N, C-alpha and C positions, 0 to 999 in steps of 0.2 A: 691285029695291032690297032687298027683304026677304032675298033669298038672300045678297047681299053683307054685310048686317048680321049675318046668322046665321054666315056664314063668318068674319067678323072676331071674333065672340064666341067661336067655337071655337078660332081660332088665337091670339088675344091672350094667353090664359093660358100657352100654350106659349112664346110669344115673351117673355112677361113674367118668366119664371123667371130668377133671377140665378145668377151663378157659385156663390154660396154654397149652392145646392141640389145641387151636385155635389161629388164628392170632391176634396180638394186635389190639386195637381199633382205634389208631390214626396214622397219617402219621409219627409223630415224633417217637412214640414207635416202629413202623414197621422198621424205619431206625435204631433206637438205639439198638434193641434186638440183632442182630448178633454181634455187637460190645461188648455188655455186656456179651453174652455167650462166646465169645472168651476170654475176660478178666477173666471170671470165670474159664474156663478150664486151662488157663495159671497159675492162682493162685493155683488151685488144683494140677497141675503138680509140682509146686514148693514145696508144702506141702508134696506130695508123694515122692519127690526126696530125701529129707533130711532123713537119717536113724533115727529111733526112739531113738537110744542111743545118738544122737546129738541134740535132741529137746531141751535139757536144755542149749545148747551152747549160750553164750553171749560174744560179742567181748570185751566189757569193763564192769566194775562193774555197771556202770550207764545205760547200754543198756538193752533193753528188751531181754529176751532169744528168741530163734527161736520159741519155743512154745508160748510164750507171744505175739510175733508178729502175729502168725497165729490165736490165740484166739482173739486178738484185732480186726483183720480183720473180722473174722467170726461173732463176736458179733456186731461190729459197722455197718456192712452192713445193718442189719435189723434195728438197732437203728436209724441210719441216714436216712434211707428210711422212717421210721415212722415219725421222727421229721420233716424233711425238705420236703419230697415229699408228704407225706400224712397229714402233719400238726398236728400230734398227740403230746400230752405232754408225754414225756418219760424221765425217769431218768436212768442214767447208773447203771448197776449192772453186771459188767464184771465177768465171771467165772474165777476161780483160775486155771491158766494153769498148775501149779505145781501138781495139783491133777487129771490131765487128761493125758491119753495116746494118742499116735498118731492117733489111730482109732477114738477116741472120738473127737479129735480136727478136724480131717477131716470131721467128721459128722457135727460138729458145723459150719464149713465153708460151707458145702453143704446146710445146713438148712438156713443159712443167704443168700446165693446166690439164693436159691429157693424162699425165701420170696420176695426178690426184683424182681426176674423174674416174679413171680405171679402178683406183682403190675404193672410191665411193660405191662403185658397182659391185665389187667383189668382197668387201670386208664382211665378216660374220659378226653377229651380235655379241658373241663371247669376247671377241677382240675389242669391240666398242666399249664393253663393260670393264675392261682392264684399265688400270690407272698408269699414269706417267707423271714424272716430276718435270715441270717447266724449268728450263735452264736459267732464265734471268730472274724469275720471281720465286722459284723454289716451291711454287704451289703444286699440290697434287690434284690432278684432274683426270676425268675419264678420257679414254682415247676418242670417244665421240666428241667431247668438248674440245679436244685438240683440233678438230676440223675448224672450229670457230676461230681458234688462234691462227691457223694457216690463212684463213680468209681475212682476219683482222690485220695481220701483218701486210698482206697484199694490198688491202684497202688503204692502209696508212701511206704506203709508198705511191699508190695510184693517185691519192689525193694530192700529194706533193707534186706529182707529175702534172696534174690538172692545173695547179698554180703556175707551173712553168709554161704551159700553153697560154694562160691568161697574161703572163708577164711578157709574152711575145705577141700580144693582141690577136690570139687565135682562140676562137670560141671552142671550149671543150665539148665533147659529145654530151648529149642530154642524159641525165641519170633517170632511168625508167622505173625504178621501184617506188 
């Protein structure tokens, strides 16, 4: 019995490795991955920089709060990846940022980024070559191009969040690209 337990202990870590421990499958995703990972880290740095007591800050009554910006990013990264990159039918169901603390919001961001990172690692070229129609613009684009839309959407809301930091006299994290 001890031999079986020892064998399982030795083999489980090997079996437990995810696809994200390997190199992406396509030339496009190999090129795109470092860009995506840098964008992820920058966004997480923005989220970590804002003090928790200012997560409710909103510059105007019509603006999203900082927490709402971060939740919007974290939730829609996965939603947009599923919808446009993977071609799934998904309906929005954004979590309520006012019921979440900073740690929970950062975890939501990490989960969203990790989901898309996993897709970057596992998607096949045939899928990247398929097309999809973008919801707002009605433009037809490749699923590979849709990765740029996911990142652009995130960057738009991250940039707004950077302004929220500045409006509270907090220096945003340095942009490294």
